[in-house]
PDB file with one MODEL, atoms N, CA, C and O in Angstrom:
MODEL        1
ATOM      1  N   UNK A   1     -67.221  82.644 213.030  1.00  0.00           N
ATOM      2  CA  UNK A   1     -66.614  84.121 212.762  1.00  0.00           C
ATOM      3  C   UNK A   1     -67.705  84.924 213.278  1.00  0.00           C
ATOM      4  O   UNK A   1     -67.592  85.676 214.245  1.00  0.00           O
ATOM      5  N   UNK A   2     -68.919  84.718 212.507  1.00  0.00           N
ATOM      6  CA  UNK A   2     -70.070  85.348 212.884  1.00  0.00           C
ATOM      7  C   UNK A   2     -70.199  85.585 214.357  1.00  0.00           C
ATOM      8  O   UNK A   2     -70.253  86.736 214.789  1.00  0.00           O
ATOM      9  N   UNK A   3     -70.242  84.730 215.002  1.00  0.00           N
ATOM     10  CA  UNK A   3     -70.530  84.817 216.361  1.00  0.00           C
ATOM     11  C   UNK A   3     -69.364  86.067 217.238  1.00  0.00           C
ATOM     12  O   UNK A   3     -69.693  87.005 217.964  1.00  0.00           O
ATOM     13  N   UNK A   4     -68.131  85.674 216.872  1.00  0.00           N
ATOM     14  CA  UNK A   4     -67.144  86.772 217.371  1.00  0.00           C
ATOM     15  C   UNK A   4     -67.440  88.113 216.802  1.00  0.00           C
ATOM     16  O   UNK A   4     -67.392  89.138 217.482  1.00  0.00           O
ATOM     17  N   UNK A   5     -67.756  88.084 215.505  1.00  0.00           N
ATOM     18  CA  UNK A   5     -67.965  89.506 215.001  1.00  0.00           C
ATOM     19  C   UNK A   5     -69.340  90.402 215.570  1.00  0.00           C
ATOM     20  O   UNK A   5     -69.595  91.600 215.691  1.00  0.00           O
ATOM     21  N   UNK A   6     -70.078  89.096 215.848  1.00  0.00           N
ATOM     22  CA  UNK A   6     -71.517  89.623 216.161  1.00  0.00           C
ATOM     23  C   UNK A   6     -72.389  90.212 215.311  1.00  0.00           C
ATOM     24  O   UNK A   6     -73.150  91.134 215.608  1.00  0.00           O
ATOM     25  N   UNK A   7     -72.261  89.562 214.006  1.00  0.00           N
ATOM     26  CA  UNK A   7     -73.338  89.798 212.794  1.00  0.00           C
ATOM     27  C   UNK A   7     -72.737  88.705 212.063  1.00  0.00           C
ATOM     28  O   UNK A   7     -71.586  88.303 212.229  1.00  0.00           O
ATOM     29  N   UNK A   8     -73.819  88.121 211.018  1.00  0.00           N
ATOM     30  CA  UNK A   8     -73.473  87.166 210.224  1.00  0.00           C
ATOM     31  C   UNK A   8     -72.451  87.507 209.199  1.00  0.00           C
ATOM     32  O   UNK A   8     -72.185  88.704 209.304  1.00  0.00           O
ATOM     33  N   UNK A   9     -71.871  87.017 208.387  1.00  0.00           N
ATOM     34  CA  UNK A   9     -70.756  87.415 207.271  1.00  0.00           C
ATOM     35  C   UNK A   9     -71.591  88.267 205.978  1.00  0.00           C
ATOM     36  O   UNK A   9     -72.804  88.125 205.823  1.00  0.00           O
ATOM     37  N   UNK A  10     -70.966  88.936 205.314  1.00  0.00           N
ATOM     38  CA  UNK A  10     -71.743  89.591 204.236  1.00  0.00           C
ATOM     39  C   UNK A  10     -71.600  88.568 202.907  1.00  0.00           C
ATOM     40  O   UNK A  10     -70.719  87.721 203.058  1.00  0.00           O
ATOM     41  N   UNK A  11     -72.071  88.531 202.082  1.00  0.00           N
ATOM     42  CA  UNK A  11     -72.182  87.752 200.820  1.00  0.00           C
ATOM     43  C   UNK A  11     -70.894  88.005 200.300  1.00  0.00           C
ATOM     44  O   UNK A  11     -70.353  87.050 199.743  1.00  0.00           O
ATOM     45  N   UNK A  12     -70.302  89.037 200.353  1.00  0.00           N
ATOM     46  CA  UNK A  12     -68.945  89.433 199.758  1.00  0.00           C
ATOM     47  C   UNK A  12     -67.641  89.262 200.598  1.00  0.00           C
ATOM     48  O   UNK A  12     -66.529  89.702 200.307  1.00  0.00           O
ATOM     49  N   UNK A  13     -68.016  88.496 201.758  1.00  0.00           N
ATOM     50  CA  UNK A  13     -66.964  88.224 202.429  1.00  0.00           C
ATOM     51  C   UNK A  13     -66.577  86.771 202.649  1.00  0.00           C
ATOM     52  O   UNK A  13     -67.400  85.858 202.582  1.00  0.00           O
ATOM     53  N   UNK A  14     -65.152  86.579 202.940  1.00  0.00           N
ATOM     54  CA  UNK A  14     -64.971  85.106 202.990  1.00  0.00           C
ATOM     55  C   UNK A  14     -63.861  85.240 204.468  1.00  0.00           C
ATOM     56  O   UNK A  14     -63.338  86.275 204.881  1.00  0.00           O
ATOM     57  N   UNK A  15     -63.736  83.856 205.044  1.00  0.00           N
ATOM     58  CA  UNK A  15     -62.981  83.686 206.283  1.00  0.00           C
ATOM     59  C   UNK A  15     -61.642  83.301 205.914  1.00  0.00           C
ATOM     60  O   UNK A  15     -61.547  82.147 205.495  1.00  0.00           O
ATOM     61  N   UNK A  16     -60.763  83.869 205.957  1.00  0.00           N
ATOM     62  CA  UNK A  16     -59.213  83.235 205.568  1.00  0.00           C
ATOM     63  C   UNK A  16     -58.482  82.489 206.786  1.00  0.00           C
ATOM     64  O   UNK A  16     -58.161  83.160 207.767  1.00  0.00           O
ATOM     65  N   UNK A  17     -58.211  81.098 206.742  1.00  0.00           N
ATOM     66  CA  UNK A  17     -57.448  80.707 207.700  1.00  0.00           C
ATOM     67  C   UNK A  17     -56.030  80.789 207.590  1.00  0.00           C
ATOM     68  O   UNK A  17     -55.364  79.930 207.012  1.00  0.00           O
ATOM     69  N   UNK A  18     -55.513  81.893 208.181  1.00  0.00           N
ATOM     70  CA  UNK A  18     -54.195  82.333 207.858  1.00  0.00           C
ATOM     71  C   UNK A  18     -53.165  81.219 207.707  1.00  0.00           C
ATOM     72  O   UNK A  18     -52.386  81.297 206.756  1.00  0.00           O
ATOM     73  N   UNK A  19     -53.071  80.037 208.675  1.00  0.00           N
ATOM     74  CA  UNK A  19     -51.993  79.230 208.699  1.00  0.00           C
ATOM     75  C   UNK A  19     -52.333  78.462 207.586  1.00  0.00           C
ATOM     76  O   UNK A  19     -51.339  78.200 206.909  1.00  0.00           O
ATOM     77  N   UNK A  20     -53.379  78.005 207.149  1.00  0.00           N
ATOM     78  CA  UNK A  20     -53.559  77.514 205.901  1.00  0.00           C
ATOM     79  C   UNK A  20     -54.493  76.131 206.120  1.00  0.00           C
ATOM     80  O   UNK A  20     -54.819  75.475 205.131  1.00  0.00           O
ATOM     81  N   UNK A  21     -54.881  75.749 207.399  1.00  0.00           N
ATOM     82  CA  UNK A  21     -55.611  74.512 207.937  1.00  0.00           C
ATOM     83  C   UNK A  21     -56.823  74.669 208.181  1.00  0.00           C
ATOM     84  O   UNK A  21     -57.129  75.087 209.298  1.00  0.00           O
ATOM     85  N   UNK A  22     -57.777  74.401 207.277  1.00  0.00           N
ATOM     86  CA  UNK A  22     -58.881  74.969 207.272  1.00  0.00           C
ATOM     87  C   UNK A  22     -60.066  74.273 208.331  1.00  0.00           C
ATOM     88  O   UNK A  22     -61.252  74.601 208.367  1.00  0.00           O
ATOM     89  N   UNK A  23     -59.488  73.363 209.061  1.00  0.00           N
ATOM     90  CA  UNK A  23     -60.309  72.968 210.154  1.00  0.00           C
ATOM     91  C   UNK A  23     -59.633  73.707 211.623  1.00  0.00           C
ATOM     92  O   UNK A  23     -59.957  73.428 212.777  1.00  0.00           O
ATOM     93  N   UNK A  24     -58.696  74.635 211.215  1.00  0.00           N
ATOM     94  CA  UNK A  24     -58.065  75.233 212.628  1.00  0.00           C
ATOM     95  C   UNK A  24     -58.909  76.607 213.070  1.00  0.00           C
ATOM     96  O   UNK A  24     -58.436  77.709 212.791  1.00  0.00           O
ATOM     97  N   UNK A  25     -59.747  76.526 213.534  1.00  0.00           N
ATOM     98  CA  UNK A  25     -60.673  77.385 214.020  1.00  0.00           C
ATOM     99  C   UNK A  25     -60.415  78.531 214.746  1.00  0.00           C
ATOM    100  O   UNK A  25     -61.302  79.384 214.796  1.00  0.00           O
ATOM    101  N   UNK A  26     -59.299  78.724 215.355  1.00  0.00           N
ATOM    102  CA  UNK A  26     -58.916  79.198 216.571  1.00  0.00           C
ATOM    103  C   UNK A  26     -59.024  80.856 215.939  1.00  0.00           C
ATOM    104  O   UNK A  26     -58.454  81.264 214.927  1.00  0.00           O
ATOM    105  N   UNK A  27     -59.834  81.568 216.764  1.00  0.00           N
ATOM    106  CA  UNK A  27     -60.022  83.071 216.321  1.00  0.00           C
ATOM    107  C   UNK A  27     -58.699  83.681 215.834  1.00  0.00           C
ATOM    108  O   UNK A  27     -58.694  84.343 214.796  1.00  0.00           O
ATOM    109  N   UNK A  28     -57.476  83.464 216.609  1.00  0.00           N
ATOM    110  CA  UNK A  28     -56.308  84.161 216.108  1.00  0.00           C
ATOM    111  C   UNK A  28     -55.900  83.731 214.731  1.00  0.00           C
ATOM    112  O   UNK A  28     -55.015  84.246 214.046  1.00  0.00           O
ATOM    113  N   UNK A  29     -56.756  82.601 214.384  1.00  0.00           N
ATOM    114  CA  UNK A  29     -55.944  81.922 212.992  1.00  0.00           C
ATOM    115  C   UNK A  29     -56.970  82.410 211.915  1.00  0.00           C
ATOM    116  O   UNK A  29     -56.705  82.028 210.775  1.00  0.00           O
ATOM    117  N   UNK A  30     -58.188  83.249 212.071  1.00  0.00           N
ATOM    118  CA  UNK A  30     -58.993  83.431 211.131  1.00  0.00           C
ATOM    119  C   UNK A  30     -59.079  85.160 210.964  1.00  0.00           C
ATOM    120  O   UNK A  30     -58.793  85.987 211.830  1.00  0.00           O
ATOM    121  N   UNK A  31     -59.420  85.337 209.982  1.00  0.00           N
ATOM    122  CA  UNK A  31     -59.504  86.674 209.372  1.00  0.00           C
ATOM    123  C   UNK A  31     -60.624  86.718 208.395  1.00  0.00           C
ATOM    124  O   UNK A  31     -60.858  85.816 207.591  1.00  0.00           O
ATOM    125  N   UNK A  32     -61.368  87.927 208.524  1.00  0.00           N
ATOM    126  CA  UNK A  32     -62.450  88.217 207.517  1.00  0.00           C
ATOM    127  C   UNK A  32     -61.847  89.289 206.383  1.00  0.00           C
ATOM    128  O   UNK A  32     -61.090  90.226 206.637  1.00  0.00           O
ATOM    129  N   UNK A  33     -62.374  88.917 205.060  1.00  0.00           N
ATOM    130  CA  UNK A  33     -61.872  89.349 204.173  1.00  0.00           C
ATOM    131  C   UNK A  33     -62.759  89.408 203.000  1.00  0.00           C
ATOM    132  O   UNK A  33     -63.681  88.595 202.925  1.00  0.00           O
ATOM    133  N   UNK A  34     -62.573  90.313 202.046  1.00  0.00           N
ATOM    134  CA  UNK A  34     -63.565  90.166 200.963  1.00  0.00           C
ATOM    135  C   UNK A  34     -63.272  88.854 199.986  1.00  0.00           C
ATOM    136  O   UNK A  34     -62.108  88.495 199.812  1.00  0.00           O
ATOM    137  N   UNK A  35     -64.250  88.233 199.430  1.00  0.00           N
ATOM    138  CA  UNK A  35     -63.872  86.963 198.797  1.00  0.00           C
ATOM    139  C   UNK A  35     -63.026  87.425 197.774  1.00  0.00           C
ATOM    140  O   UNK A  35     -62.072  86.721 197.443  1.00  0.00           O
ATOM    141  N   UNK A  36     -63.269  88.696 197.126  1.00  0.00           N
ATOM    142  CA  UNK A  36     -62.362  88.809 195.540  1.00  0.00           C
ATOM    143  C   UNK A  36     -60.955  88.822 196.131  1.00  0.00           C
ATOM    144  O   UNK A  36     -60.092  88.337 195.399  1.00  0.00           O
ATOM    145  N   UNK A  37     -60.559  89.289 197.327  1.00  0.00           N
ATOM    146  CA  UNK A  37     -59.443  89.591 197.744  1.00  0.00           C
ATOM    147  C   UNK A  37     -58.642  87.979 198.132  1.00  0.00           C
ATOM    148  O   UNK A  37     -57.506  87.593 197.856  1.00  0.00           O
ATOM    149  N   UNK A  38     -59.804  87.265 198.897  1.00  0.00           N
ATOM    150  CA  UNK A  38     -59.255  85.841 199.459  1.00  0.00           C
ATOM    151  C   UNK A  38     -58.904  85.002 198.145  1.00  0.00           C
ATOM    152  O   UNK A  38     -57.998  84.181 198.289  1.00  0.00           O
ATOM    153  N   UNK A  39     -59.511  85.096 196.852  1.00  0.00           N
ATOM    154  CA  UNK A  39     -59.403  84.362 195.969  1.00  0.00           C
ATOM    155  C   UNK A  39     -58.247  84.829 195.206  1.00  0.00           C
ATOM    156  O   UNK A  39     -57.811  83.991 194.417  1.00  0.00           O
ATOM    157  N   UNK A  40     -57.573  86.077 195.242  1.00  0.00           N
ATOM    158  CA  UNK A  40     -56.296  86.310 195.111  1.00  0.00           C
ATOM    159  C   UNK A  40     -54.851  85.535 195.560  1.00  0.00           C
ATOM    160  O   UNK A  40     -53.793  85.339 194.963  1.00  0.00           O
ATOM    161  N   UNK A  41     -55.398  85.162 197.053  1.00  0.00           N
ATOM    162  CA  UNK A  41     -54.181  84.843 197.897  1.00  0.00           C
ATOM    163  C   UNK A  41     -53.646  83.630 197.129  1.00  0.00           C
ATOM    164  O   UNK A  41     -54.317  82.931 196.369  1.00  0.00           O
ATOM    165  N   UNK A  42     -52.351  83.472 197.426  1.00  0.00           N
ATOM    166  CA  UNK A  42     -51.674  82.079 196.776  1.00  0.00           C
ATOM    167  C   UNK A  42     -52.116  80.892 197.313  1.00  0.00           C
ATOM    168  O   UNK A  42     -52.382  80.916 198.515  1.00  0.00           O
ATOM    169  N   UNK A  43     -52.268  79.796 196.676  1.00  0.00           N
ATOM    170  CA  UNK A  43     -52.890  78.395 197.129  1.00  0.00           C
ATOM    171  C   UNK A  43     -51.825  78.020 197.819  1.00  0.00           C
ATOM    172  O   UNK A  43     -50.780  78.152 197.184  1.00  0.00           O
ATOM    173  N   UNK A  44     -51.666  77.424 199.338  1.00  0.00           N
ATOM    174  CA  UNK A  44     -50.844  76.521 199.445  1.00  0.00           C
ATOM    175  C   UNK A  44     -51.143  74.942 198.799  1.00  0.00           C
ATOM    176  O   UNK A  44     -52.222  74.351 198.767  1.00  0.00           O
ATOM    177  N   UNK A  45     -49.953  74.529 198.356  1.00  0.00           N
ATOM    178  CA  UNK A  45     -49.599  72.964 197.695  1.00  0.00           C
ATOM    179  C   UNK A  45     -49.383  72.324 198.963  1.00  0.00           C
ATOM    180  O   UNK A  45     -49.265  72.949 200.018  1.00  0.00           O
ATOM    181  N   UNK A  46     -49.328  70.957 198.844  1.00  0.00           N
ATOM    182  CA  UNK A  46     -49.002  69.898 199.885  1.00  0.00           C
ATOM    183  C   UNK A  46     -47.422  70.337 200.196  1.00  0.00           C
ATOM    184  O   UNK A  46     -46.951  69.669 201.117  1.00  0.00           O
ATOM    185  N   UNK A  47     -46.592  71.220 199.682  1.00  0.00           N
ATOM    186  CA  UNK A  47     -45.324  71.152 199.498  1.00  0.00           C
ATOM    187  C   UNK A  47     -44.898  72.542 199.268  1.00  0.00           C
ATOM    188  O   UNK A  47     -43.806  72.783 198.755  1.00  0.00           O
ATOM    189  N   UNK A  48     -45.703  73.450 199.622  1.00  0.00           N
ATOM    190  CA  UNK A  48     -45.373  75.081 199.563  1.00  0.00           C
ATOM    191  C   UNK A  48     -44.020  75.245 200.167  1.00  0.00           C
ATOM    192  O   UNK A  48     -43.753  74.658 201.216  1.00  0.00           O
ATOM    193  N   UNK A  49     -43.224  75.943 199.619  1.00  0.00           N
ATOM    194  CA  UNK A  49     -41.795  76.398 200.478  1.00  0.00           C
ATOM    195  C   UNK A  49     -42.201  77.931 200.920  1.00  0.00           C
ATOM    196  O   UNK A  49     -42.583  78.630 199.981  1.00  0.00           O
ATOM    197  N   UNK A  50     -42.181  78.376 201.851  1.00  0.00           N
ATOM    198  CA  UNK A  50     -41.901  79.532 202.063  1.00  0.00           C
ATOM    199  C   UNK A  50     -40.893  80.122 202.899  1.00  0.00           C
ATOM    200  O   UNK A  50     -40.344  79.298 203.631  1.00  0.00           O
ATOM    201  N   UNK A  51     -40.361  81.669 203.042  1.00  0.00           N
ATOM    202  CA  UNK A  51     -39.486  82.065 203.891  1.00  0.00           C
ATOM    203  C   UNK A  51     -40.425  83.057 205.162  1.00  0.00           C
ATOM    204  O   UNK A  51     -41.311  83.894 204.986  1.00  0.00           O
ATOM    205  N   UNK A  52     -39.866  82.602 206.301  1.00  0.00           N
ATOM    206  CA  UNK A  52     -40.205  83.502 207.291  1.00  0.00           C
ATOM    207  C   UNK A  52     -39.774  84.784 207.163  1.00  0.00           C
ATOM    208  O   UNK A  52     -38.647  84.985 206.710  1.00  0.00           O
ATOM    209  N   UNK A  53     -40.546  85.774 207.517  1.00  0.00           N
ATOM    210  CA  UNK A  53     -40.306  87.264 207.392  1.00  0.00           C
ATOM    211  C   UNK A  53     -39.677  87.655 208.375  1.00  0.00           C
ATOM    212  O   UNK A  53     -39.136  88.755 208.265  1.00  0.00           O
ATOM    213  N   UNK A  54     -39.532  86.932 209.617  1.00  0.00           N
ATOM    214  CA  UNK A  54     -39.141  87.243 210.925  1.00  0.00           C
ATOM    215  C   UNK A  54     -37.660  86.550 211.393  1.00  0.00           C
ATOM    216  O   UNK A  54     -37.218  86.910 212.484  1.00  0.00           O
ATOM    217  N   UNK A  55     -37.053  85.782 210.773  1.00  0.00           N
ATOM    218  CA  UNK A  55     -35.960  84.971 210.920  1.00  0.00           C
ATOM    219  C   UNK A  55     -35.324  84.540 209.646  1.00  0.00           C
ATOM    220  O   UNK A  55     -34.183  84.098 209.513  1.00  0.00           O
ATOM    221  N   UNK A  56     -36.148  84.716 208.809  1.00  0.00           N
ATOM    222  CA  UNK A  56     -35.811  84.154 207.192  1.00  0.00           C
ATOM    223  C   UNK A  56     -35.129  82.902 207.091  1.00  0.00           C
ATOM    224  O   UNK A  56     -34.134  82.687 206.399  1.00  0.00           O
ATOM    225  N   UNK A  57     -35.832  81.954 207.948  1.00  0.00           N
ATOM    226  CA  UNK A  57     -35.395  80.607 207.919  1.00  0.00           C
ATOM    227  C   UNK A  57     -36.736  80.139 206.726  1.00  0.00           C
ATOM    228  O   UNK A  57     -37.874  80.603 206.644  1.00  0.00           O
ATOM    229  N   UNK A  58     -36.072  79.065 205.906  1.00  0.00           N
ATOM    230  CA  UNK A  58     -36.705  78.442 205.006  1.00  0.00           C
ATOM    231  C   UNK A  58     -37.868  77.291 205.506  1.00  0.00           C
ATOM    232  O   UNK A  58     -37.576  76.304 206.181  1.00  0.00           O
ATOM    233  N   UNK A  59     -38.918  77.544 205.145  1.00  0.00           N
ATOM    234  CA  UNK A  59     -40.175  76.534 205.509  1.00  0.00           C
ATOM    235  C   UNK A  59     -40.716  75.547 204.815  1.00  0.00           C
ATOM    236  O   UNK A  59     -40.661  75.937 203.649  1.00  0.00           O
ATOM    237  N   UNK A  60     -41.209  74.496 204.838  1.00  0.00           N
ATOM    238  CA  UNK A  60     -41.818  73.457 203.857  1.00  0.00           C
ATOM    239  C   UNK A  60     -43.295  73.151 204.579  1.00  0.00           C
ATOM    240  O   UNK A  60     -43.366  72.448 205.587  1.00  0.00           O
ATOM    241  N   UNK A  61     -44.195  73.618 204.095  1.00  0.00           N
ATOM    242  CA  UNK A  61     -45.592  73.727 204.649  1.00  0.00           C
ATOM    243  C   UNK A  61     -46.115  72.650 203.908  1.00  0.00           C
ATOM    244  O   UNK A  61     -45.959  72.557 202.691  1.00  0.00           O
ATOM    245  N   UNK A  62     -46.826  71.705 204.699  1.00  0.00           N
ATOM    246  CA  UNK A  62     -47.591  70.507 204.164  1.00  0.00           C
ATOM    247  C   UNK A  62     -49.130  70.790 204.805  1.00  0.00           C
ATOM    248  O   UNK A  62     -49.253  70.944 206.020  1.00  0.00           O
ATOM    249  N   UNK A  63     -50.099  70.836 204.048  1.00  0.00           N
ATOM    250  CA  UNK A  63     -51.469  70.786 204.539  1.00  0.00           C
ATOM    251  C   UNK A  63     -51.947  69.241 204.813  1.00  0.00           C
ATOM    252  O   UNK A  63     -52.735  68.961 205.716  1.00  0.00           O
ATOM    253  N   UNK A  64     -51.349  68.226 203.884  1.00  0.00           N
ATOM    254  CA  UNK A  64     -51.786  67.051 204.239  1.00  0.00           C
ATOM    255  C   UNK A  64     -51.712  66.359 205.721  1.00  0.00           C
ATOM    256  O   UNK A  64     -52.558  65.667 206.288  1.00  0.00           O
ATOM    257  N   UNK A  65     -50.511  66.748 206.124  1.00  0.00           N
ATOM    258  CA  UNK A  65     -49.821  66.329 207.385  1.00  0.00           C
ATOM    259  C   UNK A  65     -50.038  67.351 208.566  1.00  0.00           C
ATOM    260  O   UNK A  65     -49.870  67.101 209.760  1.00  0.00           O
ATOM    261  N   UNK A  66     -50.413  68.456 208.058  1.00  0.00           N
ATOM    262  CA  UNK A  66     -50.420  69.541 208.961  1.00  0.00           C
ATOM    263  C   UNK A  66     -49.231  69.782 209.614  1.00  0.00           C
ATOM    264  O   UNK A  66     -49.175  69.599 210.830  1.00  0.00           O
ATOM    265  N   UNK A  67     -48.409  70.110 209.083  1.00  0.00           N
ATOM    266  CA  UNK A  67     -46.965  70.200 209.723  1.00  0.00           C
ATOM    267  C   UNK A  67     -45.976  71.302 208.814  1.00  0.00           C
ATOM    268  O   UNK A  67     -46.226  71.555 207.635  1.00  0.00           O
ATOM    269  N   UNK A  68     -45.070  71.777 209.400  1.00  0.00           N
ATOM    270  CA  UNK A  68     -43.885  72.573 209.003  1.00  0.00           C
ATOM    271  C   UNK A  68     -42.465  71.932 209.360  1.00  0.00           C
ATOM    272  O   UNK A  68     -42.090  71.455 210.431  1.00  0.00           O
ATOM    273  N   UNK A  69     -41.811  72.058 208.191  1.00  0.00           N
ATOM    274  CA  UNK A  69     -40.234  71.555 208.570  1.00  0.00           C
ATOM    275  C   UNK A  69     -39.372  72.578 208.037  1.00  0.00           C
ATOM    276  O   UNK A  69     -39.587  73.162 206.974  1.00  0.00           O
ATOM    277  N   UNK A  70     -38.310  72.800 208.864  1.00  0.00           N
ATOM    278  CA  UNK A  70     -37.508  73.942 208.777  1.00  0.00           C
ATOM    279  C   UNK A  70     -36.302  73.260 208.013  1.00  0.00           C
ATOM    280  O   UNK A  70     -35.474  72.491 208.502  1.00  0.00           O
ATOM    281  N   UNK A  71     -36.400  73.824 206.364  1.00  0.00           N
ATOM    282  CA  UNK A  71     -35.508  73.368 205.856  1.00  0.00           C
ATOM    283  C   UNK A  71     -34.166  73.859 205.663  1.00  0.00           C
ATOM    284  O   UNK A  71     -33.216  73.231 205.196  1.00  0.00           O
ATOM    285  N   UNK A  72     -34.193  75.144 206.107  1.00  0.00           N
ATOM    286  CA  UNK A  72     -32.771  75.753 206.277  1.00  0.00           C
ATOM    287  C   UNK A  72     -32.987  76.877 207.481  1.00  0.00           C
ATOM    288  O   UNK A  72     -33.753  77.827 207.317  1.00  0.00           O
ATOM    289  N   UNK A  73     -32.208  76.668 208.754  1.00  0.00           N
ATOM    290  CA  UNK A  73     -32.316  77.723 209.660  1.00  0.00           C
ATOM    291  C   UNK A  73     -32.244  79.414 209.252  1.00  0.00           C
ATOM    292  O   UNK A  73     -31.396  79.636 208.387  1.00  0.00           O
ATOM    293  N   UNK A  74     -32.794  80.306 209.606  1.00  0.00           N
ATOM    294  CA  UNK A  74     -32.423  81.724 209.271  1.00  0.00           C
ATOM    295  C   UNK A  74     -31.793  81.974 210.465  1.00  0.00           C
ATOM    296  O   UNK A  74     -31.595  81.106 211.315  1.00  0.00           O
ATOM    297  N   UNK A  75     -31.333  83.605 210.604  1.00  0.00           N
ATOM    298  CA  UNK A  75     -30.543  84.271 211.202  1.00  0.00           C
ATOM    299  C   UNK A  75     -31.417  85.440 211.753  1.00  0.00           C
ATOM    300  O   UNK A  75     -31.645  86.369 210.978  1.00  0.00           O
ATOM    301  N   UNK A  76     -31.918  85.484 212.987  1.00  0.00           N
ATOM    302  CA  UNK A  76     -32.503  86.786 213.520  1.00  0.00           C
ATOM    303  C   UNK A  76     -31.805  87.785 213.668  1.00  0.00           C
ATOM    304  O   UNK A  76     -30.648  87.780 214.089  1.00  0.00           O
ATOM    305  N   UNK A  77     -32.601  88.972 213.255  1.00  0.00           N
ATOM    306  CA  UNK A  77     -32.019  89.905 212.995  1.00  0.00           C
ATOM    307  C   UNK A  77     -31.879  90.847 214.456  1.00  0.00           C
ATOM    308  O   UNK A  77     -32.750  91.048 215.303  1.00  0.00           O
ATOM    309  N   UNK A  78     -30.520  91.317 214.417  1.00  0.00           N
ATOM    310  CA  UNK A  78     -30.171  91.590 216.287  1.00  0.00           C
ATOM    311  C   UNK A  78     -30.797  92.900 216.599  1.00  0.00           C
ATOM    312  O   UNK A  78     -30.880  93.324 217.752  1.00  0.00           O
ATOM    313  N   UNK A  79     -31.309  93.638 215.384  1.00  0.00           N
ATOM    314  CA  UNK A  79     -32.040  94.988 215.648  1.00  0.00           C
ATOM    315  C   UNK A  79     -33.202  94.698 216.285  1.00  0.00           C
ATOM    316  O   UNK A  79     -33.971  95.603 216.609  1.00  0.00           O
TER     317      UNK A  79
ENDMDL
END
C-alpha cells in the first residue's frame, strides 16, 4: 500500500482489507483508514451473515475457507 500511495503509512493509519481476506492484497481490496476507525469496524467471524446492499441477497461469509454462500437470493431494484 505504501508503494501505491508513494509514501509510508503514518503511525495512526491502518490498511483495511475490504473483503475481509487478509492475504488478498489487490489494490482494489485495500483501503487506508485511521487505526481508531479500523478498530471500530465489525469483525467477520467464520460464519458472518450479511445482506448485499445492491441486490438484498443474504450472504454467509467464511474467512476460514474464503467463500461466500448465497443463503437467499435477492431481488434487483429495477430503478
